C-alpha positions as CSV (number, residue, x, y, z in Angstrom):
1,X,5.4,-17.9,18.5
2,X,7.5,-20.9,17.3
3,X,4.9,-21.6,14.6
4,X,4.8,-18.0,13.5
5,X,8.6,-18.1,13.1
6,X,8.3,-21.2,11.0
7,X,5.6,-19.6,8.8
8,X,7.8,-16.5,8.4
9,X,10.7,-18.7,7.3
10,X,8.6,-20.4,4.7
11,X,7.2,-17.2,3.4
12,X,10.7,-15.7,3.2
13,X,11.6,-18.6,0.8
14,X,8.3,-18.4,-1.2
15,X,8.2,-14.7,-1.9
16,X,11.5,-14.6,-4.0
17,X,10.2,-17.5,-6.0
18,X,6.9,-15.7,-6.6
19,X,8.7,-12.5,-7.7
20,X,11.0,-14.5,-10.0
21,X,8.1,-16.3,-11.5
22,X,6.1,-13.1,-12.1
23,X,9.2,-11.4,-13.5
24,X,10.0,-14.2,-15.9
25,X,6.4,-14.6,-17.0
26,X,5.5,-10.9,-17.4
27,X,8.6,-8.7,-17.5
28,X,11.4,-10.4,-19.3
29,X,9.5,-10.5,-22.6
30,X,8.4,-6.8,-22.2
31,X,10.1,-3.6,-22.9
32,X,9.6,-2.3,-19.4
33,X,11.3,-3.2,-16.1
34,X,9.6,-3.8,-12.8
35,X,11.1,-0.5,-11.5
36,X,9.7,1.4,-14.5
37,X,6.3,-0.2,-13.8
38,X,6.5,1.1,-10.2
39,X,7.2,4.6,-11.6
40,X,4.3,4.4,-14.0
41,X,2.0,3.2,-11.2
42,X,3.0,6.1,-9.0
43,X,2.2,8.6,-11.7
44,X,-1.2,7.0,-12.5
45,X,-3.2,9.3,-10.1
46,X,-2.7,12.0,-12.7
47,X,-1.1,14.7,-10.5
48,X,2.2,16.2,-11.5
49,X,5.1,14.9,-9.4
50,X,8.6,16.3,-9.0
51,X,11.6,13.9,-9.4
52,X,12.2,14.3,-5.7
53,X,8.6,13.4,-4.8
54,X,8.7,10.4,-7.2
55,X,12.0,9.2,-5.7
56,X,10.4,9.2,-2.2
57,X,7.4,7.3,-3.5
58,X,9.5,4.8,-5.3
59,X,12.1,4.5,-2.5
60,X,15.1,5.1,-4.6
61,X,17.6,7.9,-4.9
62,X,16.8,10.8,-7.3
63,X,19.8,9.8,-9.4
64,X,18.5,6.3,-9.9
65,X,15.0,7.5,-10.6
66,X,16.3,10.1,-13.0
67,X,17.9,7.4,-15.2
68,X,14.6,5.4,-15.2
69,X,12.6,8.6,-16.0
70,X,15.0,9.3,-18.9
71,X,14.3,5.9,-20.4
72,X,10.5,6.3,-19.9
73,X,10.6,9.8,-21.5
74,X,12.5,8.4,-24.5
75,X,9.9,5.6,-24.8
76,X,7.1,8.2,-24.7
77,X,5.6,6.7,-21.5
78,X,6.0,9.8,-19.3
79,X,6.7,13.4,-20.0
80,X,8.6,16.2,-18.2
81,X,6.6,19.5,-17.9
82,X,7.5,22.9,-16.6
83,X,5.5,23.9,-13.5
84,X,3.1,26.7,-14.4
85,X,3.7,28.4,-11.0
86,X,7.4,28.0,-10.8
87,X,9.2,27.8,-14.1
88,X,12.3,26.4,-12.4
89,X,10.4,23.3,-11.3
90,X,10.0,20.3,-13.6
91,X,7.2,17.9,-13.0
92,X,6.7,14.4,-14.4
93,X,3.4,13.1,-15.7
94,X,2.1,9.9,-17.3
95,X,1.4,10.1,-21.0
96,X,-1.6,8.4,-22.7
97,X,0.9,5.8,-24.1
98,X,2.2,5.2,-20.5
99,X,-1.3,4.8,-19.2
100,X,-2.1,2.3,-22.1
101,X,1.0,0.3,-21.3
102,X,0.2,0.2,-17.6
103,X,-3.4,-0.9,-18.3
104,X,-2.3,-3.6,-20.7
105,X,0.2,-4.9,-18.1
106,X,-2.5,-4.9,-15.4
107,X,-4.9,-6.8,-17.6
108,X,-2.2,-9.5,-18.2
109,X,-1.5,-9.7,-14.5
110,X,-5.2,-9.9,-13.7
111,X,-5.6,-12.7,-16.3
112,X,-2.6,-14.6,-14.7
113,X,-4.2,-14.3,-11.2
114,X,-7.6,-15.2,-12.4
115,X,-6.3,-18.5,-13.9
116,X,-4.1,-19.1,-10.8
117,X,-6.9,-18.5,-8.3
118,X,-9.5,-20.4,-10.3
119,X,-7.3,-23.5,-10.7
120,X,-5.8,-23.7,-7.3
121,X,-8.2,-22.2,-4.7
122,X,-11.8,-22.7,-3.8
123,X,-14.0,-19.6,-3.4
124,X,-13.5,-19.3,0.3
125,X,-9.7,-19.7,0.0
126,X,-9.7,-16.9,-2.7
127,X,-11.5,-14.5,-0.4
128,X,-9.2,-15.4,2.4
129,X,-6.2,-14.9,0.2
130,X,-7.5,-11.5,-1.0
131,X,-8.0,-10.4,2.6
132,X,-4.6,-11.5,3.7
133,X,-3.0,-9.7,0.7
134,X,-4.8,-6.5,1.5
135,X,-3.6,-6.7,5.1
136,X,0.0,-7.3,4.1
137,X,0.0,-4.5,1.5
138,X,-1.7,-2.1,4.0
139,X,1.0,-2.9,6.6
140,X,3.8,-2.4,4.1
141,X,2.4,0.9,2.9
142,X,1.9,2.2,6.5
143,X,5.6,1.8,7.3
């Protein structure tokens, strides 16, 4: 248990550095924020989503998400559409431009990880790293 605590302590120091490095390398020079990328990713499935549903998925208040949605609408990345069954309801969808931006970003991230994994881990370590990442993400998403 003591070793697990020590590992958790080290991870708690490494994760912010990882996030900072990823942000500085891939987000600061872009015209999209990490929060906006989370919104675009959540709209990727193609289904129409209300602001309330999107807020729940993103884990932010509707007011906060509304501001981000406004910016993404102005940038042409997403669109608000009136629900065909209930004209009072507004849904949010990803535009073709938003999908292209998301795909370009993902390719850049994939390239980053490819270089990182290739240069720093052997094939067995890469597989282990992937399996651990999957477990961590699954655990986070199940909470």
